[in-house]
N, CA, C and O atoms as a MOPAC input file, in Angstrom:
PM7 MOZYME 1SCF
protein

 N    -25.33000 1    84.39100 1    75.35800 1
 C    -25.83400 1    84.82900 1    74.21700 1
 C    -26.18400 1    83.47000 1    72.88200 1
 O    -25.34500 1    82.70400 1    72.40700 1
 N    -27.02800 1    83.51000 1    72.69200 1
 C    -27.57600 1    82.51900 1    71.43700 1
 C    -26.76200 1    82.21500 1    70.89700 1
 O    -25.64000 1    82.69100 1    70.72100 1
 N    -27.32000 1    81.25100 1    70.52200 1
 C    -25.97000 1    80.32000 1    68.58100 1
 C    -26.50600 1    81.11600 1    67.82000 1
 O    -27.63600 1    81.53400 1    68.07400 1
 N    -25.70200 1    81.58000 1    66.51900 1
 C    -26.38800 1    81.61100 1    65.38800 1
 C    -26.99200 1    80.83500 1    64.72200 1
 O    -26.66400 1    79.69300 1    65.04600 1
 N    -27.86200 1    80.85100 1    63.78700 1
 C    -28.22500 1    79.81900 1    62.74300 1
 C    -27.34800 1    79.20000 1    62.37900 1
 O    -26.32900 1    79.22200 1    63.06900 1
 N    -27.37800 1    78.31800 1    61.03600 1
 C    -26.74600 1    78.36900 1    60.15400 1
 C    -26.46000 1    79.64300 1    58.56700 1
 O    -25.56500 1    80.04400 1    57.82200 1
 N    -27.92200 1    79.80000 1    58.82700 1
 C    -28.50400 1    80.97600 1    57.75000 1
 C    -27.57000 1    82.37300 1    57.75600 1
 O    -26.93100 1    83.01900 1    56.92600 1
 N    -27.95600 1    82.47200 1    59.57800 1
 C    -26.99800 1    83.84200 1    59.63000 1
 C    -25.76100 1    83.71400 1    59.89000 1
 O    -25.12900 1    84.71300 1    60.23300 1
 N    -25.09300 1    82.38300 1    59.78200 1
 C    -23.74000 1    82.74500 1    59.99500 1
 C    -23.55100 1    82.75000 1    58.84000 1
 O    -22.98400 1    83.80400 1    58.55200 1
 N    -23.74500 1    82.02400 1    57.82300 1
 C    -23.52000 1    82.45800 1    56.07300 1
 C    -23.83000 1    83.59800 1    55.87300 1
 O    -22.90300 1    84.27000 1    55.42000 1
 N    -24.92500 1    84.21100 1    56.04500 1
 C    -25.44400 1    85.59700 1    55.94300 1
 C    -24.23900 1    86.89500 1    56.96000 1
 O    -23.87200 1    87.93400 1    56.41200 1
 N    -23.92600 1    86.63500 1    58.02000 1
 C    -22.54800 1    87.17500 1    58.32000 1
 C    -21.01900 1    87.44500 1    57.77700 1
 O    -20.30300 1    88.43900 1    57.88800 1
 N    -20.77700 1    86.04900 1    57.08300 1
 C    -19.54400 1    85.78700 1    56.76000 1
 C    -19.60000 1    86.90300 1    55.50200 1
 O    -18.56300 1    87.48300 1    55.18200 1
 N    -21.05800 1    87.21100 1    54.70100 1
 C    -20.56200 1    87.71700 1    53.65100 1
 C    -21.03800 1    88.99400 1    53.45100 1
 O    -21.04300 1    89.44700 1    52.30600 1
 N    -21.56100 1    89.84600 1    54.65900 1
 C    -21.13100 1    90.96000 1    55.04700 1
 C    -20.90100 1    92.17500 1    55.31500 1
 O    -21.92600 1    92.85500 1    55.25800 1
 N    -20.11100 1    92.65600 1    55.54700 1
 C    -19.23000 1    93.65700 1    55.95000 1
 C    -19.86700 1    94.79500 1    56.94400 1
 O    -20.22400 1    95.91300 1    56.57200 1
 N    -19.93600 1    94.30500 1    58.23700 1
 C    -20.72500 1    95.21600 1    58.88400 1
 C    -19.93100 1    96.72800 1    59.42600 1
 O    -20.33100 1    97.51400 1    60.28600 1
 N    -18.57900 1    96.80000 1    58.51600 1
 C    -17.74400 1    98.07500 1    59.08700 1
 C    -18.27600 1    99.23000 1    57.69800 1
 O    -18.61700 1   100.39200 1    57.91900 1
 N    -18.24800 1    98.66400 1    56.44800 1
 C    -18.67500 1    99.04100 1    55.35200 1
 C    -20.31800 1    99.38700 1    54.85000 1
 O    -21.33500 1    98.72100 1    54.65200 1
 N    -19.89100 1   100.95700 1    54.76800 1
 C    -21.55100 1   101.74600 1    53.93600 1
 C    -21.64100 1   101.20500 1    52.59600 1
 O    -20.96300 1   101.79400 1    51.75400 1
 N    -22.35200 1   100.18000 1    52.19900 1
 C    -22.87900 1    99.64300 1    50.94400 1
 C    -23.37400 1   101.13000 1    50.03100 1
 O    -23.29800 1   102.10100 1    50.78300 1
 N    -23.69900 1   101.38900 1    49.06500 1
 C    -24.06500 1   102.22200 1    48.01200 1
 C    -25.88900 1   101.45400 1    47.42500 1
 O    -26.04300 1   100.29000 1    47.05700 1
 N    -26.50700 1   102.04400 1    47.47300 1
 C    -27.81700 1   101.39400 1    47.16600 1
 C    -28.32300 1   100.47700 1    46.29900 1
 O    -29.33600 1    99.83300 1    46.57400 1
 N    -27.78500 1   100.36400 1    45.38500 1
 C    -27.45100 1    99.70700 1    44.24900 1
 C    -26.60600 1    98.22800 1    44.46100 1
 O    -27.02600 1    97.13800 1    44.07300 1
 N    -25.60000 1    98.41100 1    45.01500 1
 C    -24.57400 1    97.12500 1    45.95900 1
 C    -25.63300 1    96.46200 1    47.53500 1
 O    -25.78100 1    95.35900 1    48.06200 1
 N    -25.90900 1    97.19600 1    47.66900 1
 C    -26.87600 1    96.66500 1    49.27800 1
 C    -28.29600 1    96.26700 1    48.88600 1
 O    -28.96800 1    95.89000 1    49.84600 1
 N    -29.10000 1    96.26000 1    47.34400 1
 C    -29.85600 1    95.56500 1    47.23400 1
 C    -29.78600 1    94.22800 1    45.96300 1
 O    -30.58300 1    93.50500 1    45.36500 1
 N    -28.49800 1    94.43300 1    46.01900 1
 C    -28.35500 1    93.59900 1    44.95600 1
 C    -27.74400 1    92.58500 1    46.20800 1
 O    -28.14600 1    91.45100 1    45.94900 1
 N    -26.89200 1    92.57200 1    47.51300 1
 C    -26.23700 1    92.05100 1    48.34800 1
 C    -28.12300 1    91.05300 1    49.29400 1
 O    -28.39700 1    89.89700 1    49.61800 1
 N    -28.56900 1    91.86200 1    49.32300 1
 C    -30.48700 1    91.71400 1    50.22800 1
 C    -30.95900 1    90.41900 1    48.87800 1
 O    -31.18200 1    89.24400 1    49.16800 1
 N    -31.03000 1    90.97200 1    47.43600 1
 C    -31.34600 1    90.13200 1    46.83300 1
 C    -30.84800 1    88.20700 1    47.28500 1
 O    -31.39400 1    87.12100 1    47.47900 1
 N    -29.44000 1    88.84900 1    47.25200 1
 C    -28.17900 1    87.47400 1    46.55700 1
 C    -29.07800 1    86.44700 1    48.17600 1
 O    -29.77400 1    85.46700 1    47.90900 1
 N    -28.94000 1    86.76300 1    49.24300 1
 C    -28.92500 1    86.46900 1    51.09300 1
 C    -30.62200 1    86.07800 1    51.16700 1
 O    -31.15900 1    85.66500 1    52.19500 1
 N    -31.19600 1    86.25500 1    50.11800 1
 C    -32.97500 1    85.92200 1    50.23000 1
 C    -33.09100 1    84.48200 1    50.42400 1
 O    -33.05500 1    83.64100 1    49.52500 1
 N    -33.26400 1    84.21600 1    51.95800 1
 C    -33.41800 1    82.49300 1    51.86100 1
 C    -34.75300 1    82.16900 1    52.19400 1
 O    -35.19800 1    81.06100 1    52.49500 1
 N    -35.49400 1    83.51900 1    52.08800 1
 C    -36.86600 1    82.25000 1    52.83900 1
 C    -37.97100 1    81.90600 1    51.65800 1
 O    -37.99500 1    82.38000 1    50.52200 1
 N    -38.78400 1    81.04800 1    52.18400 1
 C    -39.67800 1    80.76600 1    51.47400 1
 C    -40.61000 1    81.44700 1    50.68100 1
 O    -41.13600 1    80.96700 1    49.67700 1
 N    -40.89500 1    83.01700 1    51.31600 1
 C    -41.89900 1    83.61900 1    50.30000 1
 C    -41.38500 1    85.31400 1    49.78700 1
 O    -40.33800 1    85.44700 1    50.42100 1
 N    -41.53900 1    86.27800 1    49.19600 1
 C    -40.62000 1    87.11700 1    48.58700 1
 C    -41.16600 1    87.95700 1    49.50600 1
 O    -42.36800 1    88.20500 1    49.59600 1
 N    -40.15600 1    88.47200 1    50.30500 1
 C    -39.14100 1    89.18800 1    51.03000 1
 C    -39.34600 1    90.34500 1    51.03400 1
 O    -39.42000 1    90.45000 1    49.81000 1
 N    -39.52800 1    91.47900 1    51.43500 1
 C    -39.83400 1    93.44700 1    51.42000 1
 C    -39.10300 1    93.78800 1    51.94900 1
 O    -38.92300 1    93.20400 1    53.01700 1
 N    -38.14800 1    94.97500 1    51.59800 1
 C    -37.71600 1    96.08800 1    52.83500 1
 C    -37.78500 1    97.25400 1    53.22300 1
 O    -37.27800 1    97.99200 1    52.37800 1
 N    -38.17400 1    97.81000 1    54.11100 1
 C    -38.38800 1    98.90400 1    54.16000 1
 C    -37.29300 1    99.65000 1    54.35600 1
 O    -36.18000 1    99.26400 1    54.71500 1
 N    -37.73200 1   100.97100 1    54.05100 1
 C    -36.37400 1   101.86400 1    53.51300 1
 C    -36.76100 1   103.21900 1    54.74000 1
 O    -37.79100 1   102.78100 1    55.25300 1
 N    -36.52900 1   104.26600 1    55.27000 1
 C    -36.58300 1   105.00300 1    56.32300 1
 C    -35.59900 1   106.28500 1    55.68300 1
 O    -34.66800 1   105.80200 1    55.03900 1
 N    -35.58800 1   107.37000 1    55.70000 1
 C    -34.47400 1   108.00400 1    54.94400 1
 C    -34.63100 1   109.58100 1    55.60600 1
 O    -35.67300 1   110.22100 1    55.46900 1
 N    -33.37700 1   110.13400 1    56.38200 1
 C    -33.62600 1   110.75300 1    57.30000 1
 C    -33.03100 1   112.19100 1    56.73100 1
 O    -31.83400 1   112.43500 1    56.57600 1
 N    -34.29300 1   113.21700 1    56.41500 1
 C    -33.63900 1   114.28700 1    55.31700 1
 C    -32.86200 1   115.24000 1    56.17200 1
 O    -31.87900 1   115.82300 1    55.71400 1
 N    -33.35700 1   115.44600 1    57.64200 1
 C    -32.41900 1   116.54400 1    58.44700 1
 C    -33.40300 1   117.47000 1    57.81500 1
 O    -32.90700 1   117.93600 1    56.79000 1
 N    -34.44400 1   117.85200 1    58.00700 1
 C    -35.56900 1   118.81400 1    57.94100 1
 C    -36.22100 1   119.53500 1    59.08500 1
 O    -36.52300 1   118.91000 1    60.10200 1
 N    -36.44100 1   120.76200 1    58.97300 1
 C    -37.32200 1   121.05800 1    60.12000 1
 C    -38.87500 1   120.68900 1    59.87300 1
 O    -39.28500 1   121.30200 1    58.88800 1
 N    -39.41800 1   120.24300 1    60.19900 1
 C    -41.33800 1   119.93600 1    59.73000 1
 C    -42.04100 1   121.03900 1    59.57700 1
 O    -42.81800 1   121.31800 1    58.66500 1
 N    -41.57100 1   122.00600 1    61.02600 1
 C    -42.78400 1   123.04200 1    61.53900 1
 C    -42.21400 1   124.10400 1    60.54500 1
 O    -42.57700 1   125.14100 1    61.09900 1
 N    -41.57100 1   124.46800 1    59.46400 1
 C    -40.67100 1   125.55500 1    58.96800 1
 C    -41.54300 1   124.87800 1    57.17700 1
 O    -41.28200 1   123.85100 1    56.55000 1
 N    -42.72600 1   126.15100 1    56.82300 1
 C    -43.10000 1   125.78800 1    56.05100 1
 C    -42.07800 1   125.51800 1    54.64000 1
 O    -42.21800 1   124.48900 1    53.97800 1
 N    -41.24300 1   126.37100 1    54.34900 1
 C    -40.55100 1   125.79900 1    53.07300 1
 C    -40.05500 1   125.30800 1    53.26600 1
 O    -38.99600 1   125.36500 1    52.64100 1
 N    -40.19700 1   124.20900 1    54.37400 1
 C    -39.11000 1   122.81900 1    54.24800 1
 C    -39.75700 1   121.65700 1    54.33700 1
 O    -39.17900 1   120.62800 1    54.68500 1
 N    -41.38200 1   121.71800 1    53.94500 1
 C    -42.11700 1   121.28400 1    53.55400 1
 C    -41.53900 1   119.73900 1    52.64600 1
 O    -40.50000 1   119.82600 1    51.99100 1
 N    -42.06300 1   118.82600 1    52.68000 1
 C    -41.37400 1   117.46800 1    52.13800 1
 C    -42.67900 1   116.56600 1    51.38900 1
 O    -42.94200 1   115.47600 1    51.89600 1
 N    -43.60100 1   117.09500 1    50.01400 1
 C    -44.57400 1   116.15100 1    50.19500 1
 C    -44.46900 1   115.27400 1    48.60100 1
 O    -43.99400 1   115.78000 1    47.58400 1
 N    -45.00500 1   113.94100 1    48.69300 1
 C    -44.56900 1   113.50600 1    47.31300 1
 C    -45.53700 1   112.59700 1    47.25600 1
 O    -46.29500 1   112.59100 1    48.22600 1
 N    -45.80200 1   111.58200 1    46.13700 1
 C    -46.77900 1   110.39200 1    45.85200 1
 C    -45.55200 1   109.83000 1    45.15800 1
 O    -44.69800 1   110.48200 1    44.55700 1
 N    -45.61000 1   108.17300 1    45.38100 1
 C    -45.20100 1   107.65300 1    44.31600 1
 C    -46.25700 1   106.28100 1    43.62100 1
 O    -47.44300 1   106.03200 1    43.83900 1
 N    -45.17700 1   105.53300 1    42.66900 1
 C    -46.68500 1   104.32600 1    42.01500 1
 C    -45.95600 1   103.31600 1    42.43200 1
 O    -44.74900 1   103.51600 1    42.29800 1
 N    -46.28900 1   102.16700 1    42.95300 1
 C    -46.09000 1   101.31200 1    43.27100 1
 C    -45.71400 1   100.40800 1    42.09000 1
 O    -46.65300 1   100.46600 1    41.29600 1
 N    -44.83300 1    99.66800 1    41.66700 1
 C    -45.08400 1    99.18800 1    40.16400 1
 C    -45.65800 1    97.60200 1    39.99800 1
 O    -45.64900 1    96.90300 1    38.98400 1
 N    -46.18400 1    97.26700 1    41.42400 1
 C    -47.32500 1    96.28700 1    41.08700 1
 C    -48.83500 1    96.24100 1    41.72700 1
 O    -49.68500 1    95.35900 1    41.85000 1
 N    -48.70500 1    98.30600 1    42.24300 1
 C    -49.87900 1    98.60800 1    42.68500 1
 C    -50.29900 1    98.41800 1    43.57300 1
 O    -49.22900 1    98.06300 1    44.06800 1
 N    -51.38000 1    98.24000 1    44.83500 1
 C    -51.59300 1    97.96900 1    45.77400 1
 C    -52.15200 1    96.88700 1    46.24000 1
 O    -52.02400 1    96.52100 1    47.40900 1
 N    -52.99500 1    96.12400 1    45.14200 1
 C    -53.58700 1    95.03900 1    45.10800 1
 C    -55.03200 1    95.29300 1    44.68600 1
 O    -55.64000 1    94.40900 1    44.08300 1
 N    -55.72400 1    96.69100 1    45.03300 1
 C    -57.00300 1    97.12400 1    45.29700 1
 C    -57.64900 1    97.74600 1    43.94200 1
 O    -56.89800 1    98.30500 1    43.14400 1
 N    -59.15600 1    97.64300 1    43.66100 1
 C    -59.06900 1    98.62300 1    42.57500 1
 C    -59.54700 1    99.11300 1    42.63000 1
 O    -60.56900 1    98.90900 1    43.28500 1
 N    -59.32300 1   100.23900 1    42.02200 1
 C    -60.08400 1   101.90200 1    42.18600 1
 C    -61.20900 1   102.14800 1    42.34900 1
 O    -62.07800 1   101.60500 1    41.66600 1
 N    -61.45700 1   102.95900 1    43.22000 1
 C    -63.29200 1   103.14000 1    42.93000 1
 C    -63.73900 1   105.20600 1    43.22200 1
 O    -63.71800 1   105.74500 1    44.32900 1
 N    -63.99200 1   105.73000 1    42.24800 1
 C    -63.97500 1   107.03200 1    42.12700 1
 C    -65.39000 1   107.22400 1    42.51500 1
 O    -66.12800 1   106.29100 1    42.19800 1
 N    -65.99800 1   108.34200 1    43.20100 1
 C    -67.09100 1   108.67000 1    43.06900 1
 C    -67.41400 1   110.11600 1    43.06000 1
 O    -67.21100 1   110.78300 1    44.07500 1
 N    -67.85300 1   110.59300 1    42.09500 1
 C    -67.75100 1   111.94000 1    41.96300 1
 C    -69.82300 1   112.51100 1    42.30500 1
 O    -70.84800 1   112.01300 1    41.83900 1
 N    -69.61900 1   113.78900 1    43.35800 1
 C    -71.02200 1   114.07600 1    43.08800 1
 C    -70.54800 1   115.78700 1    42.66100 1
 O    -69.67100 1   116.48600 1    43.16800 1
 N    -71.77900 1   116.18300 1    41.22700 1
 C    -71.31100 1   117.16000 1    40.80300 1
 C    -73.10000 1   118.18100 1    40.51500 1
 O    -74.21700 1   117.67500 1    40.40600 1
 N    -72.89300 1   119.00100 1    40.49000 1
 C    -74.30400 1   119.84600 1    40.48900 1
 C    -74.12900 1   120.51800 1    39.03100 1
 O    -73.05600 1   120.78600 1    38.49000 1
 N    -75.82400 1   120.79300 1    38.36300 1
 C    -74.93700 1   122.03000 1    37.06800 1
 C    -75.50400 1   120.92500 1    36.40000 1
 O    -75.40900 1   120.82900 1    35.17700 1

């Protein structure tokens, strides 16, 4: 097995692998342990336990990102009359 780096050893000491953290506590821990020289990001996957084939269980939605997507919005409208 490969050796752990100093950074990973510090992270392993601060994180309890047997504990389930709540969202706020986990985000605070992530921010505390962030050591990269760039803005790190986190991907979240949520298992809703639904059957997507059933129309009454479909989940649709949209969210607004806090800083946008970085692209300017363009709108094209074709009308008649």
